[in-house]
N, C-alpha and C positions, 0 to 999 in steps of 0.2 A: 346179624345188624338190623336195626329197625330201619323203617322208612324215613327219609329226609323231608320233613316239611317245609325245610327252606327250599328246596327244589320244587314242591308243591306250588309255594308262594309264587315263586319265580314263572312256573308254568301258567298260572293264573294272570300274572302280569303281563305276560306275553299275549294273552287272549284279549284282556281288557284294554292294553294300550300297546300296540306294535311298536311305538318308539322306543318303549323301554328296551326292546331288543338291540338297539344300537348304542344304548346308553350306560347300561349298568355294569359297574366294576365287579370284579372278583378274580381270583385266583390266577396261579401261573402254572404252565405247564410243567410236566415233569422234567422234560428237557431243559426248562430254562425260561422261556418267554412268558409275557404276561397274557392271560385268557381272559376274556370277556365274552358276554353273550352279545356276538356280533353276526353280520353276515358271513364272516371270513369262514372258508371252509377248512375243517380240521379233522382228519381221519382217524388220528391215534386215539385208541381208547385204552383203559387198564387191561382188560382181558380181550384178546382178539374175537371179531365177530363170529370167526369160525368155530370158536370154542363152544358155541352156543348151539341148542336146537338139535336136530336129528342128524343123521349120518354116522360117519365114523367118529368114534369118542377120542377126544384129545388125550395124550399120554402125558401124564404129569409125573416127573420123577422128583422125589425128594431126597436129597443127600443130608444124611445125619438124623440121630434120633436123640438129640439133645433137648434142652427145653423149647427151642423155636420148633424144631420139626415135630416134637411130640404134640405140642400145642396145636400146630396145624392140622395134625392127622385127627386128633380129637375132635377138632370143631369143624371139620370138613363133612358136609352132609350132602353136597350136590353128587348126584349119580351120573354126570354127563362126563365124567372123565376115567380114564384107564390110569390108576394109581400104581406108582411103582417106589419102593423105599429101598436105598442102597445105604449102608453103614457098615462099619467095621467091628461095631459090637451089635448083638442081637439084643439088647436090653435098654431100658431108659434108667439112668441113676438120678435119684435126689441129692444132687451136689451140695446144697447148704448142711447137710449131715455129714459130710465126709470128716471133717474135724472129730466128729463124734465115733467115728469108725476107727480113727487112728489110735483110741485109748481104750476100744472094748465097750463103751457105753452103748453104742449100737452095732449089730451085726452088719457086715457087708450086703448079706443076701436080703436084710430087712428092707434096704433103700433102693433095691432094683425091681423093675417090672419088666418081664420079657416083651418084646416087641409084638410077637405074636399074639400075646393075650389082648393087645390094644386092637390090632388090625382084624381079629376073627370077630370082634364085636361089631363091626361096622356094617352098615346097610348093603356095602357093595365089596366087591373084592379088591383087597391090596396086596400085592406081590411084594415080598421082601427078599433081598439078597444081603447076605453077610460079606461084605466087600469093602475095599477101600478105593475110593475115587482119586485117581492120581493125576487126570488130565480132564479138562473141559474144553470142547471143541465147540465154540459158539457158532462159527461158520457153518458146519455140517450138522449142528444140533445133535451132538454126539457127546457122551462122556466114556472115558477109558477107565477100566476098573481091573483091580486084582484081588483074588481071593486071599484072606489071611489064614483061613483053616487049611489051605492046602499046603502050607509050609510043614506042617506036621505030616503029612501024606507023600511027601517025597517030591513036591514040586509047586509051583505057584501058578495057579491058573490066572489068565487075563482075558476079559471079555468088554465089548463096547455095547453100549445102549443107546439108542435114539432117543428123543424127546420131542414133544411140541411145547411144553412148559416146563421150565426147571427151577426148582425151589431149593437154593443153596443154604443149608442151614448145619454147617459143619464146625461151627465153633472156632475156637483159637488155640493157640499153644502157649507155654509159659514164656516169658520174655526174660532171656537171659542178659540182654545188652551187650552180647558178645563177651562177658566176663570169662576169663580163663579159668578152667576147671569145674565150671558150674554143671556142665552136662553130665561130667565124669563122676562127680563125687557129691553132688547135691540131691535131695530128694524135692519131688513136686508134689502138688496136692490139687490135681485137676480130674483123676480118674479113680474108680474104686480100686483099681489095682495098685494106685500110688499110696492110697491110704493103708492097704493091707501090707505093702512093703515098709511103710513108716512103722506100723505096729509091730512088725517083726524086728525091725531094726532097734526099736527102743527096748524090746526085751533082750535082745541080743547084747546090748549095751550093759543092761543090768546084769546078765548072767556072765558076761567077761570079767566085769569088774568085780565080782564076787568069787572069782576063781583065786586060788592060793598063788603066791609068788608074785603077784601083781604090785607093782610098785605104786607108792603114794602118788607120784607124779602122774603115773599111767592111769590110775584110777580117777585123778581129777578131768585128766583130758577125756577119758571114755564117758564120764558123767557131765560133761558139759554139752548142753544142747542149744543150738543156736538157731534163732529165726531170723531170717532175713525178709525184711518188709512189714511195716507196720500198718497195713490194710486189714479189712475185716478178716480176713482168712488167717493171715499171720496172727493177729491178735487173739482171735477165737482158738486157733491150735496151741499157742502158748498157754492160754488160761485151761485148755482141756489136759495139756500135758501136766501142768502143775497140780491140778486136782487129781489125775491118775497117780502122780508121784507121791503126793502126800496123804491121799486118802486110801490108797491100795498098795502100791509097790513099797511104801515105806515099812509095812507089816510083814511082807514077803521077802523083803532084802534088808534087814536092819542094819547090817554091817556096812552097807555103802551109801545110806540114806543121808548121811551128812556130806557127802561128796557132791550131791546133785547140784547143778547150777544152770538156770535157764536165762540166755541172753536174746534180747529182742532189737535187733538192728533196723534202724529207719534212717534213710538219707536225708529226709526232709527235717523241717522243725519240730514235729509233734506226730504221733500217731493217729491213727483214724481221721486224716484230714478232711474227709468228705463227711465228717460228722459236725454236729454242734460243738462249740468250744466246751460247752458243759460236759458233755460226754467225754470229750478228748481229756480234759483236765481229771475227771473222776476216774477214767480208766488209767491214767499214768499214775495217779496217787495208789490206787488200788494194788497195781502191779508193784509198785515200790514197797508196799506194806507186805506183799506175798513173797518178796524176795526175787521177783523177776526183774532182772537189770535190763533197762531200757535205756538204750544209747541212740539219741537222735543225732543227726548231722552226720552219721557214721556210713561212709559209701564203701562197699565191698568192691575190691579191685581185683582178687585173685582168691581162687578156692584151690587149696592143696588137699592131699589125702588126709592130713592129720591137722592142718590148721588152715585158718581163713583170714586173709589180709584185709585190713579197712583203713580208709583214709578219712581223718577228720576235716570236715567241711570248712572249719574256721582256721585250724592251724596249719592244715596240709600234712600233718604228722601221721605216718603210716606205722600201725601196730599190727601183730600177728597174734590171732587168738587160737589156741589149741581146742579141739572139739572132737565129740564122739560121734555126733550126727548133726547135719544141718538141713534145714528146710528152707527153699528158695521159694518166695511168694511176693513177687515184686510186679505183678501185672500181666498182661497178656500180649501176644505176638501173632502176626499174620501166619497162617499155615503155607507151606511151599507151593502147594496146588493152587491156593488162591492167588499168591504172589505172580506165578505164572500166568493164570487166567486174566489178572489185571493188566499184565504187559500185552497181552493179545489185544485187549479192547481199549488201549490207550491210557490206561490207569496207572502206569508203571512208576510214576513219580509221587504217586500218593502212598501214604502209610497203611491205609486200610481200603478195602472196597467200598466205592461210593454207591449209593442208590438215591432215587428221587423220594419223595414224601409218601409214594405209594409203594414203597419197597421195590420198585423194579430198579435192576442195575443199569446205570447210565450207560446209554449205549447199546442196550440189550433189551429189546421189547419183550421178549419171551422168557428172560431170566429175572428171578426176584432172589434177593438175599436178606436172611433174617438173623438175629442174635449177634454173637460176639465177632463173627466173621465181617461184618459189614457196619458202615455207619450212614446215618440219612444227611445227605448234603443239603442243608436247609437254604433255601434262596433268601437273599438279602432283600429288605424293603427297599432300600435305596436304589438298588438296581432298576427297579420298577416305578419308581417315584412319580416321573412325568407321565407315564402312561396311566398310573392310578389316577393322578390328578385331572388329566385330560377326558378320562371316561366319566369322573364323578362331576365334572363341570358340564353339566346338561346342555345349559345354554350359550356354551362358548362365550362366557363373559370374562373369563381369566380370574374368577372368584367363586368359592363355594359358599353357598348360605347355610345357615345352621342345620337345616334338614339334610342337605346333600353331605354335610360334613360328618353328622351322626350315621347316616347310612354307610358312607365309605369306610368309617372307623369299624363299624361291625364286620363288615365283610373283610376288612384288613385283619382283624383279630381271628378270624377263621381261618384265612391262608396262611398268615404268618403268626406263629405262636410266640415269638419273642415280644410282640407287641402287648400281648396279654401279661407276659411276665413283666414288662416296663410298667403297665398300668398298675399291677398288683403291688410292685416293689415301691413305686412313687405314691401310692394311694391316691391315684388320679382316676377320674371317672369321665371317659369319653373326650378327655383332653379339653374339658369346657375352659379350663383357665386361659386356652389359648385365644378366646375371645377377647381378652384384655389388649392383645397385639394385633387383632384383626383390623382390616381395613374397610373401606366404604362408608356410605353416609350414615347408615344405622349401626356401625361398629359391630355388625353381625355377618360379617363377610370375611373369608380366609384368603389370601393370595398363596401362589405356589411357594413362595419364599418362606412364608409363615408356615406353610405346611411342610416344607423340608425341615425347617428347624424343629418343628414338634417330633419329628420321626428320625432325627440325625443321631440319637443316642440310642435309639431302639436295637439296631442290630447288634450292639455291644452285649445284649442278653443273650445271644445265640450260644448255647452250649452242645457238645456231644452227649447223646444218652450213654448213661454208664453202662459197662458190660456187666449187666446182672441177669439173673434167672428171671427176674420180673420183667425187665423190658423184653426179652426173648420171647417169653410166654405170652405177653400182650401182643407182640408183632405177629406170633404164629395164629393166634385167634382172629387178629384183624384181617390177615391175608386169607385165611380159611373162609371168614364171612364174606369177603370180596368174592372168592370163587363161588360161593354159595349162592350170592346174589346175582351173579352172571346168568344163572339159569333162571332166577325169580323174575329179574327185570325183563328177560325174554317174555314171560309169561304175561307179566303185568306192567307194561311200559310206564315209566313215570318221568316227569321232569324232563331232562336232557334227552331221553331217549325218544322224546316226541319231536325233537327239534335236532336231529343229526347234523353234523356239520357245523355245529355252534361253538365247538372247542371247548366243550364242558366235561370233565369226567363224570361218571355216574356215581363215584364214590368220594366221601370225604377222604382226606389225606390222613395218614396215621398220625395219632396223637397219643403219646405217654402219658399215663396216669400214674403219678407216683404215690404208692400205698404206704410208703414208710419203710424203715429198716432196721435191723437189729444188730447188737454186738454183745454176744455172751462173754462176760468177762470173769467166769469161773466162781467157784463158791456159790453156786446157785443165785447168782446175781447177773442180771442182763441189762442193757442199756437199750432203750428204743427211741427212735426220733420219728414221729408220725406227722402226717399233714397237719397243717395249722399251726406249726412251730411248737407242737407239744413234745415236751421230752420227758421221759420217765425212766427211773433207775432203780435197781433193787431188786428184792427177792419176788415181790408181786408181779414185777415185768418178766421175770424168769416163768412164771406161770403163764402169762400171756403168751410168751414165745413157745412153750410147749403147746399150748391149744391152736396157736396159728400154724405151726409146722404141722401138726397131726392134720389139721384140716386141709393143707395144702399138698398133702401126699396123694399120689396119683391113683391109688386104686384102695379098696377096702381091705386087701390082702397086705399091702404094706403098711396101711395104718395099724391094723391090728398087730403086725410084727413089731413095729417101732414103738408103739405103746406098752408092749409086753417086755421089750427090751428096757425101757426106761424104769418100768416097775421092778424088772430083775435086777438091775443096778441098786436101786434103794434097798432091796431086801438082801442081796448076795453080795454086791459089790461088782467090780468091773472084772472082766475075765483077762486074765494075764497070760494065757497061753498064746503060742505063736501060729495057732492054726486060723 
């Protein structure tokens, strides 16, 4: 993370004009209140002071080896910490390619990288334990774990670990919405093991339907594949399954190819609802041409061993669909260990773990949460509106002049990202149009009521970050850079470090930068929605998808393996074995 020139300018302002120290507006503290450069004493900082410098190293424990955890480990360079990693799996999986694993386009081993390959390259020692954390004790700063591998050895070993700083990056589980039968009969697509099970189940369906003495009705049931959820994962899986069936399995199982049916169920009005309407429309039309039955407004109410019951959102009518295999892809849910932890810290009434903008768990100064297991509790502008105006009104006149107004808007945009979104959406620049409603003799002063009016619609722009690999990876990198700069700032103090007790964090809050998203639609066609409202659909976008995903793979080894798998598929077709 590069140095913050904004802080350097503030530091200079303090030296040049001491009055500024009492007047300048900016940001709010992670716990909630407005922070300003003032004489108020504020002892809380992002990383505790004792984590810096000499003496005993602070023990940092990382829970999880998904996108957030791996990004944190890859970018952590500071040697001032004793780092420990705990995860039930000893590898990182490139999850965007899981749908490709289900049909043999890419092999499972090609998208995983052992954790020990990561940690052995670090300039400091990282200790790894393959175990599952089942309880977090924030009071005593301990985690309780059990070994998964011990189950195969005649027992389950349990142990505890203490920590000074805890990074929770445990991801999330699949959300079943308590629908009966989902856990017993449906497949999920969250882990590599899930993709391998789906692949075996697909081939099992084909092999069983190909047996003699199987009735026509039974063949239709066995060859009916149902996908629940019209999000990116469900749509991509349906497209991959269609390609696998028509490009490879149809030649190998000619007697059952005519029985194949793929149904995509979506409770909403359309699939891919987080994408541009042009992509949604194209995907629906393409699936209809390919013979994939897209049923929108269909909510699943029960899953049985051989059929799935759906309720039409408009008519309320319930129908039963026989199936051979069903994939459940309807979003994520909080893991039990996180739910229990939330109850301990007073967040039991929330749906997901809440952090501040510095990714620190609210109410826990030494615990950070990243990725799908947490969400940032963005502070509302209107909560701080009076304090913001008061600090910006340097002369206590009850009005802001044009210079004060522009200055405070700059600071608000930094602290409250919803303001930037509002400005972009409405194509306004620094709210200059507010001067038409301004007060005062020269019509270039703004009172607090006009100020409130300007910002009254801003908080509606607040949105939770999507639960994607892109968000998790950026959060991991951000937190690692914060940890790195803890050591750097101690050696080269800058900005607020020279004025301890001023109430300023030494780090900018986390800001997510959306880099775009892909939706593979099968038939070597992909849709892409990139920043700047740029939409691309077709075969050329598929090659862009290949290049981007190849570049994002976490090691040279996995990059070579995946590219070779793609090449093998073009030459020899997909592998139909169950191995």
